[in-house]
All heavy atoms as a GROMACS GRO file, in nm:
protein
  462
    1MET      N    1  -5.368  -3.139  -1.627
    1MET     CA    2  -5.483  -3.216  -1.673
    1MET      C    3  -5.610  -3.133  -1.657
    1MET      O    4  -5.629  -3.064  -1.558
    1MET     CB    5  -5.492  -3.344  -1.590
    1MET     CG    6  -5.600  -3.436  -1.634
    1MET     SD    7  -5.581  -3.593  -1.550
    1MET     CE    8  -5.750  -3.630  -1.523
    2ALA      N    9  -5.697  -3.138  -1.755
    2ALA     CA   10  -5.820  -3.060  -1.750
    2ALA      C   11  -5.917  -3.118  -1.648
    2ALA      O   12  -5.934  -3.239  -1.639
    2ALA     CB   13  -5.885  -3.058  -1.888
    3VAL      N   14  -5.979  -3.029  -1.575
    3VAL     CA   15  -6.076  -3.069  -1.474
    3VAL      C   16  -6.210  -3.008  -1.512
    3VAL      O   17  -6.216  -2.889  -1.544
    3VAL     CB   18  -6.033  -3.019  -1.334
    3VAL    CG1   19  -6.136  -3.056  -1.228
    3VAL    CG2   20  -5.897  -3.074  -1.298
    4PRO      N   21  -6.318  -3.085  -1.512
    4PRO     CA   22  -6.447  -3.028  -1.548
    4PRO      C   23  -6.493  -2.922  -1.447
    4PRO      O   24  -6.463  -2.932  -1.329
    4PRO     CB   25  -6.542  -3.148  -1.549
    4PRO     CG   26  -6.472  -3.255  -1.475
    4PRO     CD   27  -6.326  -3.226  -1.484
    5LYS      N   28  -6.560  -2.822  -1.498
    5LYS     CA   29  -6.609  -2.715  -1.412
    5LYS      C   30  -6.726  -2.766  -1.330
    5LYS      O   31  -6.797  -2.857  -1.370
    5LYS     CB   32  -6.655  -2.596  -1.496
    5LYS     CG   33  -6.543  -2.530  -1.571
    5LYS     CD   34  -6.597  -2.412  -1.650
    5LYS     CE   35  -6.485  -2.345  -1.724
    5LYS     NZ   36  -6.533  -2.234  -1.807
    6ARG      N   37  -6.742  -2.704  -1.217
    6ARG     CA   38  -6.855  -2.743  -1.132
    6ARG      C   39  -6.981  -2.668  -1.178
    6ARG      O   40  -6.973  -2.558  -1.229
    6ARG     CB   41  -6.827  -2.707  -0.986
    6ARG     CG   42  -6.714  -2.786  -0.926
    6ARG     CD   43  -6.694  -2.745  -0.782
    6ARG     NE   44  -6.575  -2.807  -0.729
    6ARG     CZ   45  -6.576  -2.923  -0.662
    6ARG    NH1   46  -6.689  -2.985  -0.640
    6ARG    NH2   47  -6.464  -2.974  -0.617
    7LYS      N   48  -7.094  -2.731  -1.158
    7LYS     CA   49  -7.221  -2.669  -1.195
    7LYS      C   50  -7.257  -2.564  -1.090
    7LYS      O   51  -7.255  -2.593  -0.971
    7LYS     CB   52  -7.329  -2.774  -1.203
    7LYS     CG   53  -7.464  -2.721  -1.244
    7LYS     CD   54  -7.563  -2.835  -1.255
    7LYS     CE   55  -7.702  -2.783  -1.278
    7LYS     NZ   56  -7.733  -2.757  -1.415
    8THR      N   57  -7.288  -2.442  -1.136
    8THR     CA   58  -7.332  -2.339  -1.043
    8THR      C   59  -7.484  -2.335  -1.043
    8THR      O   60  -7.548  -2.364  -1.144
    8THR     CB   61  -7.278  -2.200  -1.083
    8THR    OG1   62  -7.320  -2.172  -1.216
    8THR    CG2   63  -7.127  -2.194  -1.075
    9SER      N   64  -7.537  -2.300  -0.929
    9SER     CA   65  -7.682  -2.295  -0.918
    9SER      C   66  -7.738  -2.181  -1.003
    9SER      O   67  -7.668  -2.085  -1.037
    9SER     CB   68  -7.724  -2.275  -0.772
    9SER     OG   69  -7.688  -2.145  -0.730
   10ARG      N   70  -7.863  -2.190  -1.037
   10ARG     CA   71  -7.928  -2.087  -1.118
   10ARG      C   72  -7.926  -1.953  -1.044
   10ARG      O   73  -7.903  -1.848  -1.104
   10ARG     CB   74  -8.071  -2.129  -1.149
   10ARG     CG   75  -8.146  -2.026  -1.231
   10ARG     CD   76  -8.286  -2.070  -1.259
   10ARG     NE   77  -8.286  -2.180  -1.355
   10ARG     CZ   78  -8.394  -2.243  -1.398
   10ARG    NH1   79  -8.512  -2.207  -1.352
   10ARG    NH2   80  -8.387  -2.339  -1.484
   11SER      N   81  -7.945  -1.958  -0.914
   11SER     CA   82  -7.945  -1.835  -0.835
   11SER      C   83  -7.809  -1.766  -0.841
   11SER      O   84  -7.800  -1.644  -0.861
   11SER     CB   85  -7.980  -1.867  -0.690
   11SER     OG   86  -7.966  -1.753  -0.610
   12ASN      N   87  -7.703  -1.843  -0.825
   12ASN     CA   88  -7.569  -1.783  -0.830
   12ASN      C   89  -7.537  -1.727  -0.968
   12ASN      O   90  -7.476  -1.621  -0.980
   12ASN     CB   91  -7.463  -1.886  -0.791
   12ASN     CG   92  -7.462  -1.912  -0.643
   12ASN    OD1   93  -7.516  -1.835  -0.564
   12ASN    ND2   94  -7.401  -2.021  -0.603
   13THR      N   95  -7.578  -1.797  -1.071
   13THR     CA   96  -7.551  -1.750  -1.207
   13THR      C   97  -7.622  -1.617  -1.232
   13THR      O   98  -7.562  -1.523  -1.284
   13THR     CB   99  -7.599  -1.854  -1.309
   13THR    OG1  100  -7.530  -1.977  -1.285
   13THR    CG2  101  -7.572  -1.808  -1.450
   14ARG      N  102  -7.746  -1.609  -1.196
   14ARG     CA  103  -7.822  -1.486  -1.222
   14ARG      C  104  -7.772  -1.372  -1.134
   14ARG      O  105  -7.770  -1.257  -1.177
   14ARG     CB  106  -7.970  -1.511  -1.199
   14ARG     CG  107  -8.025  -1.600  -1.307
   14ARG     CD  108  -8.173  -1.616  -1.302
   14ARG     NE  109  -8.215  -1.694  -1.417
   14ARG     CZ  110  -8.326  -1.762  -1.423
   14ARG    NH1  111  -8.409  -1.762  -1.320
   14ARG    NH2  112  -8.358  -1.832  -1.530
   15HIS      N  113  -7.732  -1.402  -1.013
   15HIS     CA  114  -7.680  -1.298  -0.925
   15HIS      C  115  -7.549  -1.244  -0.983
   15HIS      O  116  -7.524  -1.124  -0.981
   15HIS     CB  117  -7.658  -1.353  -0.785
   15HIS     CG  118  -7.607  -1.252  -0.688
   15HIS    ND1  119  -7.685  -1.149  -0.642
   15HIS    CD2  120  -7.486  -1.233  -0.633
   15HIS    CE1  121  -7.614  -1.075  -0.560
   15HIS    NE2  122  -7.492  -1.123  -0.554
   16ARG      N  123  -7.465  -1.331  -1.034
   16ARG     CA  124  -7.337  -1.290  -1.092
   16ARG      C  125  -7.360  -1.203  -1.216
   16ARG      O  126  -7.297  -1.101  -1.235
   16ARG     CB  127  -7.254  -1.412  -1.129
   16ARG     CG  128  -7.115  -1.377  -1.180
   16ARG     CD  129  -7.038  -1.499  -1.225
   16ARG     NE  130  -7.098  -1.555  -1.346
   16ARG     CZ  131  -7.147  -1.677  -1.355
   16ARG    NH1  132  -7.147  -1.758  -1.253
   16ARG    NH2  133  -7.198  -1.720  -1.470
   17ARG      N  134  -7.454  -1.244  -1.301
   17ARG     CA  135  -7.482  -1.168  -1.423
   17ARG      C  136  -7.542  -1.032  -1.392
   17ARG      O  137  -7.519  -0.936  -1.464
   17ARG     CB  138  -7.578  -1.246  -1.513
   17ARG     CG  139  -7.517  -1.365  -1.580
   17ARG     CD  140  -7.617  -1.437  -1.665
   17ARG     NE  141  -7.559  -1.557  -1.720
   17ARG     CZ  142  -7.630  -1.661  -1.761
   17ARG    NH1  143  -7.761  -1.657  -1.756
   17ARG    NH2  144  -7.571  -1.768  -1.810
   18ALA      N  145  -7.619  -1.024  -1.285
   18ALA     CA  146  -7.687  -0.899  -1.251
   18ALA      C  147  -7.588  -0.791  -1.211
   18ALA      O  148  -7.617  -0.672  -1.221
   18ALA     CB  149  -7.787  -0.922  -1.138
   19ARG      N  150  -7.470  -0.830  -1.164
   19ARG     CA  151  -7.372  -0.730  -1.122
   19ARG      C  152  -7.306  -0.661  -1.240
   19ARG      O  153  -7.256  -0.550  -1.227
   19ARG     CB  154  -7.264  -0.795  -1.036
   19ARG     CG  155  -7.313  -0.828  -0.896
   19ARG     CD  156  -7.200  -0.879  -0.813
   19ARG     NE  157  -7.165  -1.014  -0.856
   19ARG     CZ  158  -7.048  -1.071  -0.833
   19ARG    NH1  159  -6.954  -1.006  -0.771
   19ARG    NH2  160  -7.024  -1.194  -0.875
   20TRP      N  161  -7.303  -0.725  -1.356
   20TRP     CA  162  -7.236  -0.668  -1.473
   20TRP      C  163  -7.337  -0.595  -1.560
   20TRP      O  164  -7.386  -0.646  -1.660
   20TRP     CB  165  -7.167  -0.779  -1.553
   20TRP     CG  166  -7.054  -0.838  -1.479
   20TRP    CD1  167  -7.056  -0.949  -1.401
   20TRP    CD2  168  -6.920  -0.790  -1.475
   20TRP    NE1  169  -6.933  -0.972  -1.348
   20TRP    CE2  170  -6.847  -0.876  -1.392
   20TRP    CE3  171  -6.855  -0.682  -1.532
   20TRP    CZ2  172  -6.713  -0.857  -1.367
   20TRP    CZ3  173  -6.722  -0.663  -1.506
   20TRP    CH2  174  -6.652  -0.749  -1.424
   21LYS      N  175  -7.367  -0.474  -1.522
   21LYS     CA  176  -7.461  -0.394  -1.598
   21LYS      C  177  -7.384  -0.302  -1.692
   21LYS      O  178  -7.283  -0.242  -1.653
   21LYS     CB  179  -7.547  -0.308  -1.505
   21LYS     CG  180  -7.642  -0.389  -1.418
   21LYS     CD  181  -7.751  -0.449  -1.501
   21LYS     CE  182  -7.850  -0.522  -1.411
   21LYS     NZ  183  -7.950  -0.593  -1.484
   22ALA      N  184  -7.431  -0.291  -1.812
   22ALA     CA  185  -7.369  -0.200  -1.907
   22ALA      C  186  -7.409  -0.057  -1.873
   22ALA      O  187  -7.523  -0.031  -1.836
   22ALA     CB  188  -7.412  -0.235  -2.049
   23THR      N  189  -7.315   0.034  -1.887
   23THR     CA  190  -7.344   0.175  -1.862
   23THR      C  191  -7.336   0.249  -1.996
   23THR      O  192  -7.253   0.214  -2.080
   23THR     CB  193  -7.244   0.237  -1.764
   23THR    OG1  194  -7.113   0.221  -1.815
   23THR    CG2  195  -7.254   0.171  -1.627
   24PRO      N  196  -7.420   0.349  -2.015
   24PRO     CA  197  -7.413   0.423  -2.140
   24PRO      C  198  -7.281   0.498  -2.150
   24PRO      O  199  -7.227   0.544  -2.049
   24PRO     CB  200  -7.532   0.519  -2.133
   24PRO     CG  201  -7.567   0.527  -1.989
   24PRO     CD  202  -7.525   0.398  -1.927
   25PRO      N  203  -7.227   0.513  -2.272
   25PRO     CA  204  -7.099   0.582  -2.286
   25PRO      C  205  -7.114   0.730  -2.255
   25PRO      O  206  -7.220   0.789  -2.280
   25PRO     CB  207  -7.064   0.561  -2.434
   25PRO     CG  208  -7.193   0.537  -2.500
   25PRO     CD  209  -7.280   0.467  -2.401
   26PRO      N  210  -7.009   0.790  -2.197
   26PRO     CA  211  -7.018   0.934  -2.169
   26PRO      C  212  -7.021   1.014  -2.298
   26PRO      O  213  -6.943   0.990  -2.390
   26PRO     CB  214  -6.890   0.962  -2.090
   26PRO     CG  215  -6.797   0.852  -2.123
   26PRO     CD  216  -6.883   0.733  -2.156
   27LEU      N  217  -7.116   1.107  -2.307
   27LEU     CA  218  -7.132   1.188  -2.427
   27LEU      C  219  -7.062   1.322  -2.408
   27LEU      O  220  -7.068   1.382  -2.300
   27LEU     CB  221  -7.280   1.211  -2.457
   27LEU     CG  222  -7.362   1.086  -2.484
   27LEU    CD1  223  -7.508   1.123  -2.504
   27LEU    CD2  224  -7.309   1.009  -2.603
   28VAL      N  225  -6.997   1.369  -2.513
   28VAL     CA  226  -6.930   1.498  -2.509
   28VAL      C  227  -6.985   1.586  -2.621
   28VAL      O  228  -7.018   1.536  -2.729
   28VAL     CB  229  -6.776   1.483  -2.524
   28VAL    CG1  230  -6.718   1.410  -2.405
   28VAL    CG2  231  -6.740   1.413  -2.651
   29PRO      N  232  -6.997   1.716  -2.595
   29PRO     CA  233  -7.048   1.805  -2.699
   29PRO      C  234  -6.942   1.828  -2.807
   29PRO      O  235  -6.824   1.840  -2.779
   29PRO     CB  236  -7.078   1.935  -2.624
   29PRO     CG  237  -6.995   1.930  -2.502
   29PRO     CD  238  -6.976   1.785  -2.469
   30LEU      N  239  -6.988   1.830  -2.932
   30LEU     CA  240  -6.899   1.849  -3.045
   30LEU      C  241  -6.973   1.936  -3.148
   30LEU      O  242  -7.091   1.915  -3.173
   30LEU     CB  243  -6.864   1.713  -3.106
   30LEU     CG  244  -6.765   1.708  -3.220
   30LEU    CD1  245  -6.628   1.753  -3.173
   30LEU    CD2  246  -6.756   1.568  -3.276
   31THR      N  247  -6.903   2.033  -3.203
   31THR     CA  248  -6.965   2.121  -3.302
   31THR      C  249  -6.921   2.077  -3.442
   31THR      O  250  -6.803   2.080  -3.474
   31THR     CB  251  -6.924   2.267  -3.278
   31THR    OG1  252  -6.958   2.302  -3.144
   31THR    CG2  253  -6.996   2.359  -3.373
   32LEU      N  254  -7.017   2.035  -3.522
   32LEU     CA  255  -6.992   1.992  -3.660
   32LEU      C  256  -7.081   2.073  -3.753
   32LEU      O  257  -7.203   2.073  -3.738
   32LEU     CB  258  -7.021   1.843  -3.677
   32LEU     CG  259  -6.935   1.747  -3.597
   32LEU    CD1  260  -6.992   1.607  -3.606
   32LEU    CD2  261  -6.792   1.749  -3.646
   33ASP      N  262  -7.021   2.139  -3.848
   33ASP     CA  263  -7.095   2.220  -3.947
   33ASP      C  264  -7.188   2.321  -3.879
   33ASP      O  265  -7.300   2.343  -3.923
   33ASP     CB  266  -7.176   2.130  -4.042
   33ASP     CG  267  -7.086   2.035  -4.120
   33ASP    OD1  268  -6.970   2.075  -4.147
   33ASP    OD2  269  -7.131   1.925  -4.154
   34GLY      N  270  -7.144   2.377  -3.768
   34GLY     CA  271  -7.223   2.478  -3.699
   34GLY      C  272  -7.332   2.424  -3.609
   34GLY      O  273  -7.403   2.501  -3.546
   35THR      N  274  -7.349   2.295  -3.602
   35THR     CA  275  -7.450   2.237  -3.513
   35THR      C  276  -7.380   2.162  -3.399
   35THR      O  277  -7.277   2.098  -3.419
   35THR     CB  278  -7.541   2.139  -3.588
   35THR    OG1  279  -7.462   2.036  -3.646
   35THR    CG2  280  -7.619   2.210  -3.697
   36ARG      N  281  -7.437   2.173  -3.282
   36ARG     CA  282  -7.380   2.109  -3.164
   36ARG      C  283  -7.446   1.972  -3.146
   36ARG      O  284  -7.569   1.963  -3.139
   36ARG     CB  285  -7.406   2.195  -3.040
   36ARG     CG  286  -7.341   2.146  -2.916
   36ARG     CD  287  -7.358   2.251  -2.805
   36ARG     NE  288  -7.305   2.202  -2.681
   36ARG     CZ  289  -7.379   2.146  -2.585
   36ARG    NH1  290  -7.509   2.136  -2.601
   36ARG    NH2  291  -7.324   2.101  -2.475
   37VAL      N  292  -7.364   1.868  -3.142
   37VAL     CA  293  -7.415   1.732  -3.125
   37VAL      C  294  -7.342   1.667  -3.008
   37VAL      O  295  -7.230   1.704  -2.974
   37VAL     CB  296  -7.396   1.647  -3.253
   37VAL    CG1  297  -7.483   1.698  -3.364
   37VAL    CG2  298  -7.251   1.646  -3.295
   38LEU      N  299  -7.408   1.571  -2.946
   38LEU     CA  300  -7.347   1.493  -2.839
   38LEU      C  301  -7.306   1.358  -2.896
   38LEU      O  302  -7.388   1.286  -2.951
   38LEU     CB  303  -7.446   1.474  -2.723
   38LEU     CG  304  -7.484   1.600  -2.648
   38LEU    CD1  305  -7.593   1.570  -2.546
   38LEU    CD2  306  -7.364   1.659  -2.578
   39VAL      N  307  -7.178   1.325  -2.882
   39VAL     CA  308  -7.126   1.200  -2.936
   39VAL      C  309  -7.047   1.128  -2.828
   39VAL      O  310  -6.995   1.190  -2.736
   39VAL     CB  311  -7.036   1.224  -3.060
   39VAL    CG1  312  -7.114   1.287  -3.172
   39VAL    CG2  313  -6.917   1.311  -3.025
   40PRO      N  314  -7.038   0.995  -2.836
   40PRO     CA  315  -6.956   0.922  -2.740
   40PRO      C  316  -6.810   0.965  -2.749
   40PRO      O  317  -6.758   0.993  -2.857
   40PRO     CB  318  -6.972   0.775  -2.783
   40PRO     CG  319  -7.098   0.772  -2.860
   40PRO     CD  320  -7.110   0.905  -2.925
   41ARG      N  321  -6.744   0.971  -2.634
   41ARG     CA  322  -6.606   1.020  -2.628
   41ARG      C  323  -6.512   0.943  -2.719
   41ARG      O  324  -6.426   1.001  -2.785
   41ARG     CB  325  -6.557   1.014  -2.484
   41ARG     CG  326  -6.416   1.070  -2.465
   41ARG     CD  327  -6.372   1.064  -2.321
   41ARG     NE  328  -6.459   1.139  -2.233
   41ARG     CZ  329  -6.451   1.270  -2.212
   41ARG    NH1  330  -6.361   1.340  -2.275
   41ARG    NH2  331  -6.532   1.329  -2.128
   42HIS      N  332  -6.528   0.812  -2.728
   42HIS     CA  333  -6.434   0.733  -2.807
   42HIS      C  334  -6.456   0.747  -2.957
   42HIS      O  335  -6.375   0.699  -3.036
   42HIS     CB  336  -6.437   0.586  -2.765
   42HIS     CG  337  -6.565   0.516  -2.796
   42HIS    ND1  338  -6.679   0.529  -2.719
   42HIS    CD2  339  -6.598   0.434  -2.897
   42HIS    CE1  340  -6.775   0.457  -2.771
   42HIS    NE2  341  -6.730   0.398  -2.880
   43LEU      N  342  -6.564   0.815  -2.999
   43LEU     CA  343  -6.589   0.834  -3.142
   43LEU      C  344  -6.566   0.977  -3.189
   43LEU      O  345  -6.591   1.009  -3.305
   43LEU     CB  346  -6.733   0.793  -3.174
   43LEU     CG  347  -6.767   0.646  -3.156
   43LEU    CD1  348  -6.914   0.621  -3.184
   43LEU    CD2  349  -6.681   0.560  -3.247
   44VAL      N  350  -6.517   1.064  -3.101
   44VAL     CA  351  -6.498   1.205  -3.137
   44VAL      C  352  -6.404   1.219  -3.255
   44VAL      O  353  -6.430   1.295  -3.350
   44VAL     CB  354  -6.446   1.286  -3.015
   44VAL    CG1  355  -6.402   1.425  -3.057
   44VAL    CG2  356  -6.554   1.296  -2.909
   45ARG      N  357  -6.292   1.147  -3.255
   45ARG     CA  358  -6.196   1.159  -3.364
   45ARG      C  359  -6.257   1.116  -3.497
   45ARG      O  360  -6.231   1.178  -3.601
   45ARG     CB  361  -6.072   1.076  -3.334
   45ARG     CG  362  -5.988   1.136  -3.222
   45ARG     CD  363  -5.875   1.048  -3.181
   45ARG     NE  364  -5.784   1.020  -3.291
   45ARG     CZ  365  -5.692   0.926  -3.288
   45ARG    NH1  366  -5.676   0.851  -3.181
   45ARG    NH2  367  -5.614   0.907  -3.392
   46ALA      N  368  -6.339   1.014  -3.497
   46ALA     CA  369  -6.403   0.967  -3.621
   46ALA      C  370  -6.500   1.072  -3.675
   46ALA      O  371  -6.508   1.095  -3.796
   46ALA     CB  372  -6.475   0.835  -3.597
   47TYR      N  373  -6.575   1.138  -3.586
   47TYR     CA  374  -6.667   1.243  -3.629
   47TYR      C  375  -6.590   1.361  -3.687
   47TYR      O  376  -6.629   1.419  -3.787
   47TYR     CB  377  -6.755   1.290  -3.513
   47TYR     CG  378  -6.876   1.202  -3.491
   47TYR    CD1  379  -6.876   1.102  -3.394
   47TYR    CD2  380  -6.991   1.218  -3.567
   47TYR    CE1  381  -6.986   1.022  -3.373
   47TYR    CE2  382  -7.103   1.139  -3.547
   47TYR     CZ  383  -7.099   1.041  -3.450
   47TYR     OH  384  -7.208   0.962  -3.430
   48ARG      N  385  -6.479   1.399  -3.624
   48ARG     CA  386  -6.400   1.512  -3.673
   48ARG      C  387  -6.338   1.484  -3.808
   48ARG      O  388  -6.326   1.573  -3.892
   48ARG     CB  389  -6.290   1.546  -3.572
   48ARG     CG  390  -6.344   1.618  -3.451
   48ARG     CD  391  -6.234   1.671  -3.365
   48ARG     NE  392  -6.289   1.742  -3.250
   48ARG     CZ  393  -6.235   1.742  -3.130
   48ARG    NH1  394  -6.122   1.677  -3.109
   48ARG    NH2  395  -6.290   1.807  -3.033
   49ARG      N  396  -6.298   1.360  -3.832
   49ARG     CA  397  -6.238   1.324  -3.960
   49ARG      C  398  -6.341   1.310  -4.071
   49ARG      O  399  -6.307   1.303  -4.187
   49ARG     CB  400  -6.163   1.192  -3.948
   49ARG     CG  401  -6.037   1.201  -3.866
   49ARG     CD  402  -5.971   1.067  -3.863
   49ARG     NE  403  -5.852   1.071  -3.779
   49ARG     CZ  404  -5.781   0.964  -3.748
   49ARG    NH1  405  -5.816   0.846  -3.793
   49ARG    NH2  406  -5.675   0.976  -3.672
   50GLY      N  407  -6.469   1.299  -4.034
   50GLY     CA  408  -6.573   1.283  -4.134
   50GLY      C  409  -6.605   1.138  -4.164
   50GLY      O  410  -6.680   1.109  -4.258
   51LEU      N  411  -6.550   1.045  -4.085
   51LEU     CA  412  -6.580   0.904  -4.106
   51LEU      C  413  -6.721   0.868  -4.063
   51LEU      O  414  -6.782   0.776  -4.118
   51LEU     CB  415  -6.479   0.818  -4.031
   51LEU     CG  416  -6.331   0.838  -4.070
   51LEU    CD1  417  -6.242   0.758  -3.979
   51LEU    CD2  418  -6.310   0.799  -4.214
   52LEU      N  419  -6.772   0.941  -3.964
   52LEU     CA  420  -6.908   0.921  -3.915
   52LEU      C  421  -6.985   1.051  -3.929
   52LEU      O  422  -6.927   1.160  -3.919
   52LEU     CB  423  -6.908   0.877  -3.769
   52LEU     CG  424  -6.847   0.741  -3.738
   52LEU    CD1  425  -6.844   0.720  -3.588
   52LEU    CD2  426  -6.927   0.632  -3.804
   53ARG      N  427  -7.114   1.040  -3.952
   53ARG     CA  428  -7.199   1.159  -3.961
   53ARG      C  429  -7.306   1.149  -3.853
   53ARG      O  430  -7.360   1.041  -3.828
   53ARG     CB  431  -7.265   1.167  -4.098
   53ARG     CG  432  -7.166   1.179  -4.210
   53ARG     CD  433  -7.237   1.224  -4.337
   53ARG     NE  434  -7.142   1.229  -4.448
   53ARG     CZ  435  -7.067   1.335  -4.473
   53ARG    NH1  436  -7.074   1.440  -4.397
   53ARG    NH2  437  -6.984   1.335  -4.575
   54PRO      N  438  -7.339   1.262  -3.790
   54PRO     CA  439  -7.442   1.260  -3.686
   54PRO      C  440  -7.578   1.227  -3.747
   54PRO      O  441  -7.608   1.265  -3.860
   54PRO     CB  442  -7.439   1.400  -3.627
   54PRO     CG  443  -7.372   1.485  -3.729
   54PRO     CD  444  -7.281   1.395  -3.808
   55GLU      N  445  -7.660   1.157  -3.670
   55GLU     CA  446  -7.794   1.122  -3.717
   55GLU      C  447  -7.881   1.247  -3.713
   55GLU      O  448  -7.872   1.329  -3.625
   55GLU     CB  449  -7.855   1.015  -3.626
   55GLU     CG  450  -7.780   0.884  -3.634
   55GLU     CD  451  -7.838   0.780  -3.542
   55GLU    OE1  452  -7.941   0.809  -3.478
   55GLU    OE2  453  -7.779   0.674  -3.532
   56GLU      N  454  -7.965   1.260  -3.810
   56GLU     CA  455  -8.050   1.380  -3.821
   56GLU      C  456  -8.186   1.353  -3.767
   56GLU      O  457  -8.239   1.251  -3.765
   56GLU     CB  458  -8.061   1.419  -3.968
   56GLU     CG  459  -7.927   1.419  -4.036
   56GLU     CD  460  -7.870   1.557  -4.059
   56GLU    OE1  461  -7.948   1.651  -4.066
   56GLU    OE2  462  -7.749   1.567  -4.070
   0.00000   0.00000   0.00000
């Protein structure tokens, strides 16, 4: 049977949210068309295939 959730205080909610901070993705150097660019690690394959282009 479903049980309603308890109300959390504003202080607890904000404290909980403050712990989950986003971190910038690690950048790796990649050479495309003779220029060295820093791209996120999870997008390296897309840059190599030509699906993404570095911003100029």
